[in-house]
C-alpha positions as CSV (number, residue, x, y, z in Angstrom):
1,M,9.3,77.6,140.1
2,G,7.2,76.5,137.8
3,P,9.4,76.2,134.3
4,R,12.1,75.0,137.1
5,L,10.2,72.2,138.2
6,R,8.9,71.3,134.2
7,Y,13.1,70.7,133.7
8,K,13.3,69.0,136.7
9,D,10.6,66.3,135.9
10,S,11.7,66.3,132.2
11,I,15.3,65.6,133.0
12,E,14.1,62.6,134.6
13,Q,11.8,61.3,132.6
14,I,15.3,61.3,130.9
15,L,17.3,59.6,133.5
16,S,14.5,56.7,133.9
17,E,16.1,55.5,130.4
18,P,17.8,52.1,130.3
19,F,21.6,53.1,129.3
20,D,24.7,51.4,129.8
21,K,26.2,53.9,133.1
22,N,29.7,53.2,132.2
23,L,29.4,54.0,128.5
24,V,26.7,57.2,129.3
25,K,27.5,60.2,131.2
26,P,24.7,62.2,131.4
27,C,25.9,65.9,132.6
28,V,23.6,69.0,133.6
29,E,24.8,72.5,132.2
30,S,24.2,75.7,133.8
31,K,23.6,78.8,132.2
32,V,24.0,82.5,132.2
33,F,21.0,83.0,130.2
34,G,20.2,82.6,126.9
35,I,19.3,83.8,123.8
36,G,15.4,85.6,124.1
37,V,15.1,84.6,127.5
38,E,18.2,87.1,129.1
39,S,15.8,87.8,131.5
40,F,15.2,83.8,133.3
41,T,16.9,81.0,132.5
42,A,15.7,77.5,134.3
43,G,18.6,75.9,134.1
44,S,20.9,77.8,136.1
45,A,23.8,76.9,138.4
46,E,22.2,76.5,141.3
47,F,19.8,74.1,140.0
48,T,21.8,71.8,138.1
49,L,24.5,71.0,140.8
50,S,21.6,71.3,143.3
51,F,20.3,68.2,140.1
52,A,23.8,66.7,139.6
53,A,24.1,66.1,143.7
54,T,20.9,65.0,144.2
55,H,20.6,62.4,141.2
56,E,22.8,59.5,141.3
57,G,25.4,59.0,138.3
58,C,24.7,62.5,137.1
59,L,27.2,64.8,136.3
60,P,27.6,68.4,137.0
61,L,29.2,70.4,133.9
62,M,30.6,73.7,133.6
63,D,31.2,75.5,130.8
64,N,33.8,77.8,131.6
65,G,32.4,80.6,129.5
66,H,29.0,80.4,131.3
67,Y,29.7,81.9,133.8
68,H,29.4,85.7,135.4
69,P,33.0,88.1,134.0
70,T,34.0,88.2,137.5
71,E,33.8,84.1,138.1
72,F,36.5,81.6,137.2
73,V,36.1,78.1,136.8
74,S,39.4,77.2,137.3
75,D,38.5,78.3,141.4
76,K,35.0,75.7,140.5
77,I,36.4,72.6,139.3
78,P,38.2,72.3,143.2
79,A,35.1,73.0,144.6
80,L,33.0,70.3,143.0
81,L,36.0,67.7,143.1
82,C,35.4,68.3,147.3
83,F,31.4,66.3,146.8
84,Y,31.5,65.0,143.2
85,P,33.3,61.7,141.7
86,E,33.2,63.0,138.0
87,I,32.7,66.1,137.0
88,A,32.6,67.2,133.6
89,L,34.1,71.0,131.6
90,H,33.3,72.5,127.5
91,I,36.5,74.8,127.7
92,T,35.7,77.3,125.7
93,R,36.7,81.4,125.6
94,P,34.5,83.4,127.0
95,V,34.0,86.9,125.9
96,R,31.7,88.6,128.1
97,W,28.3,86.9,128.4
98,D,29.5,84.9,125.2
99,S,31.2,81.3,125.0
100,D,32.7,79.8,121.8
101,H,35.4,81.5,120.9
102,V,38.9,79.5,119.7
103,V,40.5,78.7,123.0
104,L,43.7,79.8,123.8
105,F,46.8,79.4,125.4
106,D,45.5,82.3,128.1
107,D,45.3,82.7,132.0
108,E,42.8,80.7,132.5
109,T,43.2,77.7,130.4
110,K,45.7,77.5,132.5
111,E,44.7,77.4,136.1
112,M,42.0,75.4,134.7
113,A,44.0,72.4,133.3
114,K,46.7,73.6,137.0
115,E,43.7,73.0,139.1
116,I,42.7,69.5,137.7
117,V,46.8,68.4,137.4
118,R,47.2,70.1,140.7
119,N,44.5,67.9,142.2
120,D,45.0,64.6,140.7
121,A,42.0,64.7,138.8
122,L,42.8,63.4,135.9
123,G,40.7,60.7,135.9
124,R,38.1,62.3,136.7
125,V,37.3,65.3,135.2
126,Y,36.1,64.5,131.6
127,M,37.4,67.5,129.3
128,A,35.3,68.3,126.2
129,L,36.2,71.6,123.9
130,D,33.5,73.5,123.4
131,F,34.3,76.5,120.5
132,F,33.8,77.8,116.9
133,D,34.6,81.0,115.1
134,A,33.0,80.9,111.5
135,S,35.3,84.3,111.3
136,I,38.0,82.8,110.7
137,N,39.7,79.5,109.8
138,R,38.2,76.6,110.5
139,I,41.0,73.6,110.2
140,S,42.7,76.1,112.2
141,A,40.7,77.4,115.2
142,W,40.7,73.8,115.6
143,T,43.8,73.3,115.7
144,V,45.2,76.3,117.6
145,G,42.4,75.2,120.2
146,F,43.3,71.6,120.7
147,R,47.0,72.9,121.1
148,S,46.3,75.3,123.2
149,W,44.4,73.0,126.1
150,Q,47.3,70.4,125.1
151,K,49.8,73.3,126.2
152,A,47.8,74.0,129.6
153,L,48.2,69.7,130.9
154,L,51.5,70.0,129.6
155,S,52.4,73.1,131.7
156,A,50.4,72.1,134.2
157,L,52.1,68.1,134.9
158,L,55.4,70.0,133.9
159,S,54.8,72.3,137.1
160,P,56.6,71.2,141.1
161,H,52.8,71.0,142.3
162,E,54.2,68.6,145.4
163,E,56.9,70.8,146.6
164,L,54.9,74.0,146.0
165,K,52.1,72.3,148.2
166,R,54.7,71.8,150.9
167,L,55.9,75.2,150.7
168,Q,52.7,76.8,150.9
169,E,51.3,74.4,154.3
170,E,54.9,74.9,155.8
171,N,53.9,78.7,155.4
172,R,56.6,79.5,153.4
173,L,54.7,81.5,151.3
174,T,57.4,84.2,150.9
175,E,59.4,81.7,148.9
176,L,56.4,79.8,147.2
177,M,56.0,83.2,145.4
178,V,59.2,83.3,144.6
179,R,59.4,79.6,142.6
180,Q,55.8,80.8,140.9
181,E,57.8,83.2,139.7
182,E,60.8,81.3,138.9
183,L,58.3,79.5,136.7
184,K,56.7,81.2,134.7
185,T,60.5,82.1,132.6
186,L,61.9,78.3,132.1
187,P,61.6,76.9,128.5
188,F,58.6,75.3,128.4
189,G,58.2,75.8,124.5
190,D,61.1,73.7,124.2
191,V,58.8,70.8,125.8
192,W,56.8,71.9,123.6
193,N,58.4,71.6,120.7
194,E,60.4,68.2,121.9
195,Y,56.6,66.8,122.3
196,C,55.4,68.1,118.8
197,V,58.5,66.4,117.3
198,E,57.7,62.5,119.6
199,C,54.3,62.5,117.8
200,G,55.3,63.3,114.2
201,V,53.4,66.9,114.2
202,P,54.6,69.9,113.2
203,V,55.7,72.5,115.8
204,D,54.4,75.5,116.5
205,G,55.0,77.8,113.5
206,A,55.1,74.8,110.9
207,W,51.9,73.8,110.4
208,F,50.0,76.9,109.4
209,D,51.5,77.0,105.8
210,E,49.5,73.3,105.6
211,V,46.2,74.9,106.4
212,K,46.1,77.5,103.9
213,K,47.5,74.9,101.6
214,Y,44.1,73.0,101.9
215,E,42.7,75.9,102.2
216,D,43.6,77.0,98.5
217,E,43.4,73.7,97.3
218,V,40.5,72.2,98.8
219,L,38.4,75.1,100.8
220,S,38.3,77.5,97.9
221,K,36.4,75.3,96.1
222,R,34.0,74.2,98.2
223,D,30.6,76.1,97.3
């Protein structure tokens, strides 16, 4: 308890300093464990959520790489939205206990975006990408990660959430299952490519050559 009380006091001292609450959003972020402190972490999920709940203007921040492998932040998002006016996310890709791997267009990434969109929370959730991977080209990592989250949001925005919600509320669960399965094979990629064209950026399959060219002509010449 001692380290947690000292941690609490430290954050409270930081928050006591004057700042513009419209421009600065203080957050507390939990961790399963930290390097060198595998047996104990002061800033656990219980600590940070309780701190945010009892300190006005302090947001809970969830990094989806900071939980046990059987926990999913997509499930936690609507739970927190019941109690907090705003929340924050560090969107990453966990591998067991480790976060900060390049964000992919995988199931959990899509589920997180779905929960934000279907709960009309785009204006209540601060979304920050939190990843790096020094073993691959950093520009490619950044591009893949950013586009993956954009794809997840687009996919969520294209889903007929109101219709699916109505089917659930009317207990038409078989029809709900059928509609959800049909959505999986709709031509999402065509919509994504059209979005890229409208934004004036390369479609999938067309940007990697530019990255390789930059790597050969610029990055390879750096010490």
